[in-house]
C-alpha positions as CSV (number, residue, x, y, z in Angstrom):
1,M,0.0,0.0,0.0
2,K,1.2,3.5,-0.7
3,E,1.8,5.5,2.2
4,P,-0.1,9.3,2.2
5,S,2.1,12.0,1.5
6,L,2.6,14.4,4.7
7,P,0.7,17.6,4.8
8,G,2.1,20.4,2.8
9,T,4.5,18.3,0.8
10,S,3.3,19.4,-2.5
11,L,3.3,23.1,-1.5
12,Q,7.0,22.9,-0.2
13,R,7.7,21.4,-3.7
14,A,6.1,24.2,-5.5
15,C,7.9,27.0,-3.5
16,R,11.4,25.4,-4.4
17,L,10.7,25.3,-8.0
18,L,9.7,29.2,-7.7
19,V,12.6,30.1,-6.1
20,A,14.8,28.2,-8.4
21,F,13.2,29.8,-11.3
22,C,13.7,33.4,-9.7
23,A,17.3,32.8,-9.2
24,L,17.5,31.8,-12.9
25,H,16.0,35.0,-14.0
26,L,18.0,37.0,-11.9
27,S,21.3,35.5,-13.2
28,A,20.4,36.0,-16.8
29,T,19.7,39.5,-16.2
30,L,23.1,40.3,-14.2
31,L,25.0,38.6,-17.1
32,Y,23.0,40.9,-19.6
33,Y,24.1,43.8,-17.7
34,L,27.6,43.0,-17.6
35,A,27.8,42.3,-21.2
36,G,26.4,45.6,-21.9
37,S,29.0,47.4,-19.7
38,A,32.0,45.8,-21.4
39,L,30.7,46.6,-25.1
40,R,30.7,50.6,-23.9
41,P,34.0,52.3,-24.7
42,P,35.7,53.6,-21.6
43,G,35.1,57.1,-20.6
44,S,32.2,57.3,-22.4
45,P,29.2,59.4,-20.5
46,E,26.3,57.9,-19.1
47,P,23.1,57.6,-21.2
48,P,20.7,60.5,-20.2
49,P,17.6,59.5,-18.3
50,R,14.4,59.1,-19.8
51,P,12.0,62.2,-19.5
52,P,9.2,62.0,-17.5
53,P,5.9,61.6,-18.9
54,A,4.4,64.7,-20.2
55,N,1.4,64.8,-17.7
56,L,3.6,64.4,-14.6
57,S,3.7,67.4,-12.5
58,L,7.3,68.3,-11.1
59,P,8.0,70.6,-8.1
60,L,9.4,74.0,-9.1
61,S,12.0,76.0,-7.6
62,R,10.5,79.3,-8.5
63,P,6.9,80.3,-9.8
64,P,6.7,80.6,-13.6
65,P,7.1,84.1,-15.1
66,P,3.7,86.0,-15.4
67,V,1.8,86.0,-18.7
68,A,2.3,88.9,-20.7
69,R,-0.9,91.1,-21.1
70,L,-2.8,90.7,-24.4
71,R,-3.4,94.5,-24.6
72,P,-2.5,97.2,-22.4
73,P,-4.6,98.6,-19.5
74,P,-6.9,101.4,-20.7
75,V,-5.3,105.0,-20.3
76,S,-7.3,107.2,-17.9
77,G,-8.2,110.4,-19.1
78,P,-10.5,113.3,-18.4
79,P,-14.2,112.5,-17.9
80,G,-16.3,113.2,-20.8
81,P,-19.8,115.4,-20.7
82,C,-22.8,113.8,-18.9
83,P,-25.2,111.8,-21.1
84,E,-28.5,113.4,-21.6
85,P,-31.1,112.5,-20.3
86,S,-29.0,111.1,-17.4
87,P,-29.2,107.3,-17.1
88,L,-29.7,107.4,-13.1
89,L,-33.2,108.7,-13.4
90,I,-35.8,106.4,-11.9
91,G,-39.4,108.5,-12.8
92,A,-42.3,108.9,-10.7
93,L,-41.6,109.3,-7.0
94,H,-43.5,108.8,-3.8
95,V,-43.5,112.0,-1.9
96,E,-44.9,112.3,1.8
97,F,-44.4,114.3,4.8
98,S,-45.7,112.2,7.5
99,Q,-42.2,111.4,9.0
100,P,-39.7,113.9,10.6
101,V,-36.6,114.7,8.9
102,N,-33.2,114.8,10.6
103,L,-30.5,116.9,8.5
104,E,-27.9,115.0,10.1
105,E,-29.1,111.7,8.6
106,V,-29.8,113.4,5.2
107,A,-26.2,114.7,5.2
108,R,-25.0,111.1,6.0
109,I,-27.0,109.4,3.2
110,N,-25.6,112.2,0.7
111,P,-21.8,111.9,1.4
112,E,-21.0,113.4,-2.2
113,V,-22.7,116.6,-1.2
114,K,-19.9,119.0,0.0
115,A,-20.2,122.0,2.5
116,G,-22.6,124.6,1.3
117,G,-24.7,122.2,-0.6
118,R,-22.4,121.7,-3.6
119,F,-22.3,118.7,-5.7
120,A,-20.6,117.9,-9.1
121,P,-20.5,114.5,-10.7
122,K,-17.1,112.6,-10.7
123,D,-17.6,110.3,-13.6
124,C,-18.6,113.1,-16.0
125,I,-18.8,116.7,-16.8
126,A,-22.2,118.3,-15.9
127,L,-23.8,120.0,-18.8
128,Q,-24.9,122.9,-16.6
129,K,-23.8,124.7,-13.6
130,V,-27.0,125.4,-11.7
131,A,-27.6,127.5,-8.7
132,I,-30.8,126.9,-6.8
133,I,-32.2,129.9,-5.1
134,I,-34.6,129.3,-2.3
135,P,-36.4,132.5,-0.8
136,F,-36.7,132.0,3.1
137,R,-38.0,133.2,6.3
138,N,-39.1,130.9,9.2
139,R,-40.0,127.7,7.2
140,E,-37.3,125.3,8.8
141,E,-39.6,122.1,8.5
142,H,-40.3,122.7,5.0
143,L,-36.7,123.1,4.3
144,K,-35.7,119.9,5.9
145,Y,-38.3,117.8,3.5
146,W,-36.9,119.9,0.5
147,L,-33.3,119.0,1.3
148,Y,-34.2,115.5,2.1
149,Y,-36.0,114.9,-1.4
150,L,-34.0,117.3,-3.7
151,H,-30.6,116.5,-3.0
152,P,-31.0,112.8,-4.2
153,I,-33.0,114.1,-7.1
154,L,-30.2,116.6,-8.3
155,Q,-27.7,114.1,-8.2
156,R,-29.3,111.7,-10.1
157,Q,-29.9,114.5,-12.7
158,Q,-26.2,114.7,-12.8
159,L,-25.9,118.4,-12.2
160,D,-23.0,120.9,-11.0
161,Y,-25.2,122.6,-8.5
162,G,-25.2,124.5,-5.3
163,V,-28.1,125.3,-2.9
164,Y,-28.7,128.9,-1.7
165,V,-31.2,129.6,1.1
166,I,-31.8,133.4,1.0
167,N,-33.1,134.2,4.5
168,Q,-34.8,137.5,5.0
169,G,-34.0,139.1,8.5
170,G,-35.9,141.5,10.2
171,E,-39.8,141.8,10.8
172,E,-40.8,143.5,7.4
173,E,-43.1,142.2,4.8
174,F,-41.6,139.4,3.0
175,N,-40.3,140.1,-0.4
176,R,-40.0,137.1,-2.4
177,A,-38.6,138.8,-5.7
178,K,-36.1,140.7,-4.0
179,L,-34.5,137.7,-2.3
180,L,-34.2,135.9,-5.4
181,N,-32.3,138.7,-6.9
182,I,-29.9,138.7,-4.0
183,G,-29.6,134.9,-4.6
184,F,-28.5,135.4,-7.9
185,T,-26.0,138.1,-7.1
186,E,-24.4,136.3,-4.2
187,A,-24.3,133.1,-5.8
188,L,-22.3,134.3,-8.8
189,K,-19.7,135.7,-6.4
190,E,-19.0,132.0,-5.5
191,Y,-19.1,130.2,-8.8
192,D,-19.6,130.8,-12.5
193,Y,-23.0,129.4,-12.4
194,D,-25.0,129.4,-16.1
195,C,-28.3,128.4,-15.0
196,F,-30.5,129.6,-12.0
197,V,-33.6,127.7,-10.7
198,F,-35.8,129.8,-8.2
199,S,-37.8,127.6,-6.2
200,D,-40.2,128.2,-3.0
201,V,-39.2,125.9,-0.2
202,D,-42.5,124.1,0.1
203,L,-42.3,122.5,-3.6
204,I,-41.0,119.1,-4.0
205,P,-41.1,117.5,-7.7
206,M,-43.0,114.1,-8.1
207,D,-40.9,112.9,-11.0
208,D,-37.2,113.3,-11.1
209,R,-37.3,113.6,-15.1
210,N,-38.4,117.2,-14.2
211,T,-34.8,118.1,-14.7
212,Y,-33.8,121.5,-12.6
213,K,-32.0,122.9,-15.7
214,C,-32.1,125.7,-18.1
215,Y,-33.5,125.8,-21.6
216,S,-33.4,128.1,-24.6
217,Q,-36.3,130.0,-23.1
218,P,-37.2,130.5,-19.7
219,R,-38.9,127.6,-18.2
220,H,-41.7,127.0,-15.7
221,L,-40.7,123.8,-13.8
222,S,-43.9,123.9,-11.5
223,V,-46.8,123.8,-14.1
224,S,-48.7,121.2,-12.1
225,M,-49.1,121.6,-8.3
226,D,-51.3,119.7,-6.0
227,K,-52.2,123.2,-4.1
228,F,-54.0,124.2,-7.3
229,G,-55.4,121.2,-8.2
230,F,-52.6,120.2,-10.5
231,R,-53.4,123.0,-12.9
232,L,-52.3,126.6,-13.4
233,P,-54.0,129.0,-11.4
234,Y,-53.8,131.7,-14.3
235,N,-52.1,131.6,-17.7
236,Q,-49.3,134.0,-16.7
237,Y,-48.3,132.3,-13.7
238,F,-44.5,131.8,-13.4
239,G,-44.2,131.1,-9.7
240,G,-43.3,128.1,-7.8
241,V,-40.3,126.7,-9.6
242,S,-38.6,128.5,-12.5
243,A,-35.4,128.1,-14.6
244,L,-33.5,130.8,-16.2
245,S,-30.2,131.0,-17.7
246,K,-27.6,133.5,-16.4
247,E,-28.0,135.4,-19.7
248,Q,-31.9,135.3,-19.7
249,F,-32.3,136.6,-16.3
250,T,-29.7,139.4,-17.0
251,K,-31.4,140.4,-20.1
252,I,-34.9,141.0,-18.1
253,N,-33.3,142.8,-15.4
254,G,-33.9,140.2,-12.7
255,F,-37.2,140.2,-10.8
256,P,-38.6,143.6,-9.6
257,N,-37.8,144.6,-6.2
258,N,-40.9,146.5,-5.2
259,Y,-43.4,143.7,-4.8
260,W,-43.5,143.2,-1.0
261,G,-46.0,140.8,0.5
262,W,-45.1,137.9,-1.8
263,G,-44.4,134.3,-1.0
264,G,-45.7,131.7,1.4
265,E,-49.1,129.8,1.4
266,D,-51.1,132.9,1.7
267,D,-50.1,134.3,-1.6
268,D,-52.8,136.7,-3.0
269,I,-53.2,135.2,-6.5
270,Y,-55.2,138.1,-7.9
271,N,-52.6,140.5,-6.9
272,R,-49.6,138.7,-8.4
273,F,-51.4,138.5,-11.8
274,D,-52.2,142.3,-11.5
275,R,-48.8,143.1,-10.7
276,I,-47.2,140.7,-13.5
277,A,-49.4,142.8,-16.1
278,H,-47.5,145.8,-15.3
279,T,-44.0,144.4,-15.4
280,R,-42.8,145.8,-18.8
281,E,-43.5,149.3,-17.5
282,T,-40.7,149.0,-14.9
283,M,-38.5,146.3,-16.3
284,S,-35.8,148.8,-17.1
285,S,-36.1,150.9,-13.7
286,D,-36.6,148.2,-11.2
287,G,-34.5,145.0,-11.0
288,L,-31.0,143.9,-10.9
289,N,-29.9,147.3,-11.5
290,T,-31.7,148.9,-8.5
291,L,-30.9,146.0,-6.0
292,S,-29.5,147.2,-2.6
293,Y,-29.3,144.7,0.4
294,K,-26.8,144.2,3.4
295,V,-25.4,140.7,3.9
296,L,-25.9,140.1,7.7
297,R,-24.3,136.6,7.7
298,T,-23.4,133.6,5.7
299,D,-23.5,130.1,6.9
300,K,-22.1,127.1,5.0
301,Y,-24.0,124.0,6.2
302,P,-23.4,120.5,5.1
303,L,-26.5,120.6,2.7
304,Y,-26.9,124.3,2.1
305,T,-25.7,127.8,2.1
306,K,-27.7,130.0,4.3
307,I,-27.2,133.8,3.5
308,T,-29.2,136.1,5.8
309,V,-29.8,139.8,4.5
310,D,-31.3,142.8,5.5
311,I,-33.6,144.1,2.5
312,G,-34.8,147.2,3.9
313,S,-38.7,148.1,4.1
314,P,-41.0,149.1,1.6
315,D,-40.6,152.7,2.6
316,S,-36.7,152.7,2.1
């Protein structure tokens, strides 16, 4: 009978054969290498190593040089004229007077407005330099709302503008027209304005497309007001807000100085109409060329320039 083989005998035999095969392969490789070395001439350089595969990333000792620009950066130059109409306009506005206005907050949200209420766009050259003249006395709350609404509007209209509040000192009757003449005169002492907008302090535009600028003819900017049922009180009415160029205002000799009692909510509309009918008779003898007043003080506030004046009395 054949005795059974010990456990693992076959496995041991296979391992011996594998070791013998590996030893034979190693010997053949060694002989091939020695034969190659013998065939190379003495002193010949070692063959260069093979380059690495193209997609293999190697560490660099320094960063690669920057890539050259395809085109040079744009050269900064002087800004061009502002477009017309301004692309910043938004149209109809919601205007209300229910919330109190804090002028410090108004100044904070209008950081581009400089002392004295001056502004000019930075990215373009304004087409007109506009002085806004407001006749004033004891209307502080109205002025706060005016500044709150108008500064953002005027900036969107891309105007080079200044705000001048002409405050009548003393207790004499209010003279709106004379204050407007004073505002025109005093504003020109500060800047070469070419357009003048004369505005009551209680009038706010309901659409920022109603641009506060001048045209080839004097322009009435408040032809539709809520207190008159959004229509003119009479055909010759030119009050509220009006715009005249420097040339136009000088040509008509400004406003007459002898119309005392004008202005405010209690205007006598009939008396205005009656007086306007007689302006042609007095144009050359009553206006800018006969203007007399005394500046009492000038205050440069963050949002406007306030000029307090003594304009005399009706009898002076």
